[in-house]
N, C-alpha and C positions, 0 to 999 in steps of 0.2 A: 233299487228301492231306498237304500241308505242316502242317496243324493236327494231324493224327495223329502225324506225326513230332515236332512240337514237344511234344506231350503225353508223349512217351517220352524227351525230352532230359534227361540227367543233369546235376547241378550241375557247373559248370566247363567245360561244352562250349558252343561258339558256336552260335547259331541256324543252321539249315539254310536257305539261300537257294534260289531257283528255279534259279540257275546250278549250285549244288552238287548239287541233286537231279537235274538233267539229266545231270551226270556219273555219278551213281549208276545212272540208267536206262540209260546207255550202257555200263555195266560197267567204268568206270575204277576202278583201285585205286591207292592211294598207293604210290609206289615202283616201279610196274610200268613197264618200258620199252615194253612192248607189251601189248595185250590178251591175257590168259592164259586165255581161255575159247573154247570151240567148241560150237555156233555162237554167235552173239550172244545175250545174255541176253534172257529174256522177262519180262514183268510180268503177274501175275495180279491182278485187281482184284475185290473183293467190293463189291457194290452193294445197298443196301436197296431195299425195294419202292417207296419214294418217289424213288428215283434218287440218294440220298445215298451217297457213297463211305464205306464203313465199314472198309475194310481193303485192303491190297495186299501183295504179296510178289514179290521178284525171284529168278528161278531161272536156272540156266545148267548147262552141262556142262563140266567141267574137262578139262585136257589129258590126264589119265589115264583119262578116260571116266566119272568119278564124277559123280553129280548134286550140285548145289550150291544150297542155300538161302542166298542172299547176304544178304538182309534181309527183314524182315517188320514191318509196323506195322498196328495195328488198334485197335478199342475194347477195351482190356484188361479192362474189367468184363464183357464178353460173350465168354467164351473159345470159344464155338461158332464165332465168326467165324474165329479163329485155327485152330481144328480143321478148318474147311472149306478154308482156304487150304493148310494143311499136307497134308491128305489128298489134295487135288487134285494138289499137286506130287509127292507120293510115287507116286501112280498114273501120272503122266506119266513118272516116272523108271524105271518098270518094275522090273527086277531089278538095277538098279545100286545100289551103295553110295551113300548120300546123306549129305553133310556139311552141317551147318547152322551158320551164323555162324562159320565157320572162318577167315575172312579179313576184314581191315578194308575198309571202303568209304570213299568221299569224305565221308560224313557220320557215320561211327561207327568205333569200335574193333572188333576181332574179339571175338566172344563175345556172348551174350545176357545182359542184366541180369536175373538170375533172381529177384530180389526185387521190383523195380519192374515187371517184365514177367511177372507171375504167370500170366496167361491164356495167353500164348504158351508159357511153360514147361510148363504142364499139357498143352497141345495137342501139343507135341513128344514128351513122355514117353508120352502116350496112343497116339501113332502108332508107338511102338517105338524112339524115339531114346534113346541113352544119353549121359549127361553126361560130359564129359571135363575134365581139369584145365584151369584157366583162370587168371584174374587177379583180384586184389583191387583194386577201384577206390577210391582214396583221394583226398580233396578237402580243400583248405585255402583259407581266405579270408585273403589276404595283407594286405588293408587293415585288418585288425584286429590286426596284429602290432605290438609295440613296436619302435621303431627302435633299432639298436645305437649305442653311443657313438662308434665309430670305424669307418673304412672297412676292410673285410677281404676285399673282393671286387673282382676285375677281370673285366669282361665284354667279350668280343670277339664281334662279330657275324660269322657265317659269310658267306663271299662268295656262297653260294647262298641261296635263300630258306628254307632249312631251319630255322635257329635260332641260338642264342647258345651260345658256349663260355664257361663260368664257371670262374674260378680263385679259390680261397679261400686266404687267407694270413694269417699273424700280422702284428702291427703292424711287426715288424722285417723283413717280407718272406718269412719261412719258409713254405713251402707246407704247407697243411693239408688240401687236397682239391681236387677238380675236378668239374665237372658239365656236362651238356648240357641246354639247355632249348629247346623248340620256339619258333619265332617266334610272338609273341602274336597272337591273333585276337580282336578285341572285348574286350581285357583279360584273356583267358584263355590259358593255355599248359600244356604238358605237361612235367614233369620226366622226361626220357628216361632218364638215369642219373646217379648221383652216387657218388663215391668219397671217403671221409673217412679221414684218418690216425687209427688207433686211439688213443683217449684213455684213459689209465690211470684217470682219475677218472670215466669213463663220462659225459662231458659232450658227447658227439658231437651230441646233439640241439640243444645251444646253438649249435654251429657251423652246423647246418642252419638253425636259426631266423634266424641272422645273414644267411645266404645268401638266405633267403626275404624278409627285410626289405629288402635291397638290390634285389631283383627288384621289390618293391612300389614302390620309389622310381622305377623305370623304367616304371611304368604297368601292371604286371601285378597284377590284382585277385584272380584266382583261379588256383590251380595244381592240377594233377591228376597223380597218379603211379599206375602199374600195377605191382603186385607179384604174384609167383606165388601161386596159391591152389590147394589140393588139392580134389578132388571131395568129400571129407568135411568138412562145415562145422564139425564139432566139433574138428577138428585144431588143435593149439596154434599160435599165431603165433610166428614166429621173431624174432631180434633186430633184423633190418632193419625189420620191420613195427613193432616197439616203438619204434625210433628215430624213425620217421616220426610215430607217434602222439604221442610226447613233444614233437615239434616243432610240433604243431598240426594234423596231418592226421587226418581221420576217415574210416572206411570207409563209403562210401555204398551200395555194392552189390558183387556178384561177377559177373564176366563169364565165361561158360562156353560153349565150342563143344559141339556135339552130333553124334553119328554114328548112322546107322541102316544096318545091314547086311541084305542080302536073306536 
């Protein structure tokens, strides 16, 4: 099963270990003080005639009584596997509203990677699920960035294991921005949010690149950021997305939750 999960891993995400996968099977969710499911989640497994595991999905019932497709991994080049798993879960949910990929798990962000997970995307839509607004998944290789000539960043580690607080400043100490970065795992991290002082000469992307270069000096090789993305893939990108692209980020995929109403 871990091989199927690894095949769906996006650039900039750490590998899923047996321990992490165990947390997923138990229904643990990042930031939850207590399990927010009822009853405990179940796992459906698809097995080929020869006994090989070719797919699996995690299902649960939320506190509001809705069905939840928490995660699904399968051989994406055979979308029939995903269709079997999705249809079986929908049948078990009965006349409940079912929400798919609507919350993060211990191994992934919320949302289905609709480009890389084409088989699962087709299976959901064929079963009557509708795509909702999600997130643009941007990735940047920090080890390829040129180092800035002077220090413009102060980094303070949070007392909890969450991450780093980053302050950006001019050489004279003037504040030019701040950011929060998750604590690195295997050289990868998530840019949770960043605020930059508006630059009249539109050089904000240079400030962001300086921040990224200093993060690279502290052992982060890859950085990921999630930006809001509309359901319409043809919609124009906003200035925030353009800022990140100019700084070296590239969109790898879009993550979208899905909903099916009875």
